[in-house]
C-alpha positions in Angstrom: 8.5 112.2 149.0 8.0 108.6 150.1 10.8 106.1 149.9 8.8 103.9 147.5 8.1 106.7 145.1 11.8 107.8 145.3 12.9 104.3 144.3 10.5 104.2 141.4 11.8 107.5 140.2 15.3 106.3 140.2 14.3 103.1 138.4 12.5 105.0 135.5 15.5 107.4 135.2 17.9 104.5 134.9 15.8 102.9 132.2 15.6 106.0 130.1 19.3 106.7 130.5 20.6 103.1 130.0 17.9 100.6 129.5 16.8 101.8 126.1 20.4 101.4 124.8 20.4 97.8 126.0 16.9 96.8 124.8 17.3 98.5 121.4 20.9 97.9 120.3 20.1 98.2 116.6 20.7 102.0 116.8 24.2 101.4 117.9 25.2 98.7 115.5 27.5 99.6 112.7 26.4 99.3 109.1 27.5 95.7 108.5 26.1 94.4 111.8 22.8 96.1 111.0 22.6 94.3 107.6 23.1 91.0 109.3 20.4 91.7 111.9 17.9 93.0 109.4 17.8 91.1 106.0 15.6 93.9 104.6 18.5 96.4 105.0 20.8 94.1 103.0 18.2 93.7 100.3 17.6 97.5 100.1 21.4 98.0 99.9 21.6 95.5 97.0 18.7 97.2 95.2 20.1 100.7 95.8 23.6 99.6 94.5 22.6 97.7 91.4 19.0 98.7 90.5 18.2 102.2 91.7 20.6 104.0 89.3 18.4 102.9 86.4 15.0 101.8 87.8 14.8 104.4 90.6 14.3 103.9 94.3 10.6 103.5 93.9 10.9 101.2 90.9 9.3 103.7 88.5 12.1 103.6 85.9 13.2 107.1 86.8 16.7 106.5 88.1 19.3 109.1 87.9 20.9 107.3 84.9 17.7 106.6 83.1 18.3 109.5 80.7 21.4 107.7 79.4 19.4 104.6 78.5 17.3 103.7 75.5 14.9 102.0 75.7 14.0 103.4 79.1 14.4 101.1 82.2 11.4 99.0 83.2 8.8 100.7 85.4 7.9 98.1 87.9 4.9 100.0 89.2 3.1 99.2 86.0 3.2 95.5 86.5 4.5 94.7 83.0 7.4 92.4 82.5 8.9 91.4 79.2 10.2 87.9 80.0 7.7 85.4 81.1 7.1 81.6 80.9 3.4 82.3 81.8 0.6 82.8 79.3 -0.2 86.2 77.9 -2.0 88.3 80.6 -0.4 86.5 83.6 2.3 87.9 85.8 5.8 86.3 85.6 6.7 83.5 88.0 9.4 84.0 90.7 11.6 81.8 88.5 11.1 84.2 85.5 12.2 87.2 87.6 15.1 85.2 89.0 16.4 84.3 85.5 15.9 87.9 84.3 18.0 89.3 87.1 20.6 86.6 86.9 21.0 86.4 83.1 20.2 90.0 82.2 18.6 90.9 78.9 21.0 90.5 76.0 21.3 93.5 73.7 19.9 95.9 76.3 21.3 98.0 79.1 20.1 95.3 81.6 23.2 93.4 82.6 23.5 89.9 84.0 24.0 89.7 87.8 25.6 86.2 87.8 28.2 87.6 90.3 25.5 87.9 93.0 24.7 84.9 95.2 21.5 82.9 94.7 19.9 84.1 97.9 20.8 87.7 97.0 19.0 87.4 93.7 16.0 85.8 95.4 15.8 88.7 97.8 15.8 91.1 94.9 13.0 89.2 93.3 10.9 89.7 96.4 11.9 93.4 96.5 10.9 94.0 92.8 7.5 92.3 93.5 7.0 94.6 96.4 7.5 97.6 94.2 5.1 96.3 91.6 2.0 98.0 92.8 -0.5 100.7 91.6 -1.4 103.4 94.1 -4.4 105.5 93.0 -4.8 108.9 94.7 -6.4 108.6 98.2 -6.8 104.9 97.8 -4.8 101.9 99.2 -2.0 100.5 97.0 -2.8 97.3 95.1 0.1 94.9 94.4 0.0 93.2 91.0 1.4 89.9 92.4 -1.2 89.6 95.2 -3.3 86.6 94.4 -1.8 86.4 90.9 -2.0 83.0 89.2 1.2 81.9 87.4 0.9 78.7 85.3 4.1 78.3 83.3 3.7 77.2 79.7 5.0 73.7 79.0 7.5 73.7 76.2 7.5 70.6 74.1 10.7 69.0 72.8 11.9 71.0 69.6 11.5 69.4 66.2 14.9 68.8 64.6 15.8 71.4 62.0 15.6 70.5 58.3 15.6 72.3 55.0 11.9 71.5 54.6 11.0 72.8 58.1 13.0 76.0 57.6 11.2 76.6 54.4 7.9 76.2 56.1 9.0 78.6 58.8 9.9 81.2 56.2 6.3 81.0 55.0 4.9 81.3 58.6 7.2 84.3 59.1 5.5 86.2 56.3 2.0 84.9 57.2 2.2 86.1 60.8 3.5 89.5 59.6 6.9 89.2 61.3 8.5 91.0 58.2 6.4 94.1 58.9 8.6 94.9 61.9 11.7 92.7 61.6 12.0 93.1 57.8 12.2 90.6 55.0 15.7 89.5 55.9 15.3 89.8 59.7 17.5 92.8 60.2 14.9 94.9 61.9 14.1 97.2 59.0 10.5 96.4 58.3 8.0 99.1 57.2 6.6 99.4 60.8 10.0 99.4 62.5 10.3 103.2 63.0 6.8 103.6 64.3 6.8 101.2 67.1 6.5 102.3 70.8 6.6 100.5 74.1 3.9 100.5 76.8 5.0 103.9 78.0 4.9 105.6 74.6 8.7 105.6 74.0 10.1 104.5 70.6 11.4 101.0 70.8 14.0 99.3 68.5 13.2 96.1 66.6 15.3 93.0 67.1 17.9 92.3 64.4 17.7 88.5 64.1 21.0 88.3 62.1 22.9 89.4 65.2 21.9 86.2 67.1 21.1 88.3 70.1 17.8 87.7 71.8 16.5 89.6 74.9 15.3 86.4 76.7 17.9 83.9 75.5 18.6 82.4 72.1 17.8 78.7 72.5 14.9 77.3 70.5 13.0 76.8 73.8 13.6 80.4 74.8 12.2 81.6 71.4 9.2 79.3 71.8 8.2 81.1 75.0 8.6 84.5 73.3 6.3 83.6 70.4 3.7 81.9 72.6 3.6 84.3 75.6 4.6 87.6 73.9 6.5 90.3 75.7 4.4 92.6 77.9 5.0 96.3 77.5 6.3 95.9 74.0 4.7 95.6 70.5 5.6 91.9 70.5 2.3 90.0 70.9 1.6 86.4 71.6 1.2 84.4 68.4 -0.4 81.4 70.1 -3.9 82.1 68.8 -2.7 82.9 65.3 -0.7 79.7 65.0 -3.6 77.7 66.5 -5.8 79.2 63.8 -3.4 78.3 61.1 -3.0 74.7 62.3 -6.6 74.1 63.3 -7.0 71.0 65.5 -3.9 69.3 64.0 -1.2 69.4 66.7 1.4 68.0 64.4 0.9 71.0 62.0 1.0 73.3 65.0 4.4 72.0 66.0 5.7 72.3 62.5 4.6 75.9 62.2 6.1 77.1 65.5 9.4 75.1 65.3 9.7 75.9 61.6 9.4 79.6 62.4 12.0 79.3 65.1 14.5 77.4 63.0 14.0 79.9 60.1 14.8 82.8 62.4 17.9 80.9 63.7 19.0 80.4 60.1 19.2 84.2 59.7 22.0 84.6 62.2 25.4 85.7 61.1 28.3 84.0 63.0 30.8 86.2 64.8 34.3 85.5 63.4 36.1 87.2 66.3 34.7 84.7 68.9 35.6 81.5 67.2 37.5 79.0 69.4 36.4 80.9 72.5 34.7 79.8 75.7 32.2 81.4 78.1 33.5 82.2 81.6 32.5 79.4 83.9 31.2 80.9 87.2 32.1 84.3 85.7 35.9 83.5 86.1 38.4 84.8 83.6 41.7 83.0 84.2 44.9 85.0 83.9 47.6 82.5 82.9 51.3 82.5 83.7 53.4 83.3 80.6 57.0 84.0 79.5 58.3 87.6 80.0 56.0 90.4 78.8 58.3 92.9 77.1 57.7 94.8 73.9 54.0 95.5 73.1 54.5 94.7 69.4 55.6 91.1 70.3 52.1 90.5 71.8 50.4 90.7 68.4 49.9 88.3 65.6 50.4 84.6 66.3 52.7 85.3 69.2 53.4 82.1 71.2 53.2 84.1 74.4 49.4 83.7 74.3 49.5 80.0 73.6 48.6 79.0 77.2 46.0 81.7 77.7 42.3 80.8 77.6 40.2 83.0 75.3 36.8 84.0 76.6 33.7 85.3 74.8 32.4 88.3 76.7 29.0 89.9 75.6 28.9 93.7 75.8 25.5 95.5 75.4 24.7 99.0 74.2 23.3 101.4 76.8 21.7 103.6 74.1 20.3 101.2 71.5 20.6 101.9 67.8 18.8 100.3 64.9 21.4 97.5 64.9 24.6 96.2 66.5 23.3 96.5 70.1 25.3 93.5 71.3 28.9 92.5 70.5 30.9 89.5 71.6 34.5 90.4 72.6 37.3 87.9 72.8 39.3 88.4 76.0 42.5 86.8 77.1 44.8 87.7 80.1 48.4 86.7 81.0 51.1 87.7 83.5 54.8 87.0 84.0 55.1 87.8 87.7 56.0 91.4 87.1 53.5 92.6 84.4 50.0 91.7 83.3 48.6 91.9 79.8 44.9 91.9 78.7 44.0 91.3 75.1 40.6 92.3 73.6 39.5 91.4 70.0 36.2 92.4 68.4 34.6 92.8 65.0 34.4 96.4 63.6 34.2 96.8 59.8 34.5 100.6 60.0 37.8 101.8 61.4 37.2 105.3 62.9 40.3 107.0 64.5 40.0 110.6 63.1 38.1 113.0 65.5 39.2 116.2 63.9 35.6 117.1 63.0 33.1 117.6 65.8 30.7 115.1 64.1 33.3 112.3 64.2 33.8 109.9 67.1 36.5 107.4 67.9 36.6 103.7 68.4 37.8 102.7 71.9 37.9 100.0 74.5 38.3 99.9 78.3 39.0 97.4 81.0 37.5 98.3 84.4 38.7 96.9 87.7 36.8 97.3 91.0 39.0 98.4 93.9 36.7 96.5 96.3 35.9 92.8 96.5 32.2 93.5 96.2 31.9 95.6 93.0 29.5 98.6 92.8 27.4 99.7 89.9 28.8 98.2 86.6 28.7 101.7 85.0 31.9 103.1 86.5 31.5 101.9 90.1 30.2 103.8 93.1 31.4 106.0 95.9 31.9 103.0 98.2 33.3 100.8 95.4 35.6 103.0 93.1 37.1 101.6 89.9 40.4 101.7 88.1 40.0 102.0 84.3 42.5 101.4 81.4 41.1 103.2 78.5 42.4 102.8 74.9 41.7 105.5 72.3 42.0 104.8 68.6 42.6 108.5 67.7 45.4 108.7 70.3 46.8 105.6 68.6 46.7 107.4 65.2 48.5 110.5 66.6 51.4 108.8 68.4 54.6 110.7 67.4 52.6 113.4 65.6 52.5 117.0 66.7 49.1 117.7 68.2 49.1 121.2 66.8 49.2 119.9 63.2 45.9 118.2 62.8 45.8 118.5 59.0 42.5 120.3 59.0 42.5 120.4 55.2 42.2 116.6 55.1 38.9 116.8 57.0 37.6 120.0 55.5 38.6 120.4 51.8 37.7 124.0 51.7 39.6 125.0 54.9 42.0 127.9 54.9 44.5 126.5 57.4 46.6 123.4 57.4 47.4 123.3 61.1 45.2 124.1 64.1 45.2 125.6 66.7 48.9 126.5 66.4 48.1 128.9 63.5 45.4 130.6 65.6 47.3 130.9 68.8 50.7 129.4 69.5 49.9 128.8 73.2 46.3 127.6 72.8 46.9 124.4 74.7 49.7 125.4 77.0 47.5 125.9 80.1 46.1 122.4 80.0 49.4 120.9 79.0 51.3 122.5 81.8 48.6 121.4 84.3 49.3 117.8 83.3 46.1 117.4 81.3 46.6 114.4 79.1 44.1 115.7 76.5 46.3 118.8 75.9 49.7 117.1 75.3 51.4 118.2 72.1 52.5 114.7 71.2 50.9 111.4 72.2 53.3 108.8 73.4 50.7 106.2 74.4 47.2 105.4 73.2 46.1 104.3 76.7 44.7 106.6 79.4 44.6 105.5 83.0 41.4 106.9 84.7 39.5 106.4 87.9 35.8 106.8 88.8 33.5 106.6 91.8 30.2 106.4 89.8 28.8 107.8 86.6 29.8 111.4 85.9 32.9 111.1 88.1 35.5 110.0 85.5 38.9 111.5 86.3 42.1 111.2 84.3 45.1 110.4 86.4 48.1 112.9 86.4 50.7 112.3 83.8 53.1 110.9 86.4 50.6 108.1 87.2 49.9 107.2 83.5 51.5 103.8 83.9 49.4 101.7 81.5 50.8 101.0 78.0 49.3 99.3 75.1 48.5 99.3 71.4 45.6 98.6 69.0 45.8 97.1 65.5 42.9 97.1 63.0 43.1 94.4 60.4 40.6 92.1 58.6 37.7 94.2 59.9 38.4 93.8 63.6 40.4 95.5 66.3 43.0 93.8 68.5 44.0 95.8 71.6 46.6 94.8 74.2 46.9 96.7 77.5 49.9 96.2 79.8 50.7 97.4 83.3 52.9 96.3 86.3 51.0 93.9 88.6 51.6 96.2 91.5 49.8 99.5 91.4 49.9 102.8 93.3 47.2 104.6 95.3 43.6 104.1 93.9 45.0 101.5 91.4 44.2 97.8 91.2 46.7 95.4 92.8 47.1 92.3 90.8 48.7 89.3 92.6 48.8 85.5 92.2 45.8 83.9 93.8 43.6 87.0 93.8 40.1 87.2 92.2 39.5 90.8 91.0 36.1 92.1 89.7 36.6 93.2 86.1 34.3 94.5 83.3 34.8 95.6 79.7 33.5 98.4 77.4 33.6 99.1 73.7 33.0 102.3 71.7 32.1 102.2 68.0 32.9 105.6 66.5 30.9 104.8 63.3 27.8 104.3 65.4 28.4 107.7 67.1 29.4 106.1 70.4 31.0 108.5 72.9 31.2 109.0 76.6 28.3 107.2 78.2 26.9 106.0 74.8 28.9 102.7 74.7 28.6 99.0 75.0 29.4 97.5 78.4 29.6 94.1 80.1 28.6 92.9 83.5 31.1 92.1 86.2 33.4 89.1 85.9 36.3 88.0 88.1 39.9 88.0 86.9 41.6 85.1 88.6 45.4 85.1 88.6 46.6 81.5 88.5 
């Protein structure tokens, strides 16, 4: 073997053993470093964390949680998007997609993502556009956005509302056939309401105008775009041609028709009494204010002065599985602390108190506060493996059973023709002893608190904490057709519990269950993430 060949052999060997590690360091970077070096990885992580559970990894609307949602999540591969500022038939602009992700879609399972940074949302816009493509068998994929023209509709200044204009709008409402779907009074009970389907053949609920909740925003300019551009993938068409036909060449009449219709629909809204004198969280911050000593729960109700310095925020919660009405609720939220304990108050309208779950067809009212145990929260539906959550869960039926023997459920009050007055004690005296002795909170003979401390690492992982770790107290009071619930816990927590301290900003979210609407388990109303800031 020649000396030259020998040296070459040594050189190649050194390259394969060591050189590739130096030239291609990405294989040895840790997860966070890899994200920084490759923006695509960061975007995919964002999408997989917040979008994949519902929309699926391929954007086809077949995420693992899609079965829990109604209507079904948007299928990006069909190229149909509800919210656009562009004319009917055009794709949405980047700004349309940005606003949809940032603001969410009120009254649906699509939450707002205002807690994400602007550049993160922009990267998700690009990722969603990338997924919006049709791929015929044995043919190249074709992206819907490639070469797409987007010319946003110019929205004129709204005409001021007046009795005359509202009356004209009422006439337009009937002429355009709005009542066929939305009903004569706008509550979503029109003769066609139960027959409507979306672009994929799934039944789709009709908007209840009296709720004041609109998928794409409730300002007059927002509604102008919905009527003029329509909502792709839904039965909601563009009414631009119909209004132009009614007005002819007279633009003044055209403006009166469209703005009259909008003001008439706004006139149908019913104000939410529980959110009077509230504010929207600025930059998603809910301030937790310092107060006097937090002692007896009962002293935190009524016109207690302890809440006098607390700010009250209006928090929208949206139903994951939509019903014919009541798909969004505004919850008033306040928070205080005294240096040792923290208290959170939630108030919401509920005309039907349901706290009796003795019959299998009955469900309870409830509320929950969810804290992320990481600074960067995971999926808003019970967190994720990398971002677990600590949940304080108030049960209305537990509230009703405090101090009462769990074995005496007064079956005769639920079933008039029943032959037993207590259950299951009369069937078997030790029916619940196994669960009770194992520390299962659901099996306790007598309830001492209506609040359950639970933890989760994603949907389907909810776990009640052992009795010894049930350290959240609270109480709910139903009066004047609304619930007021106060939850209290020490600021310091144990393992897998949120630590609340002065100066911290903690990701927090809220949930409501309405028993009269058959809410239970994952069928509930949830908020997006906010930040609880202890001041």
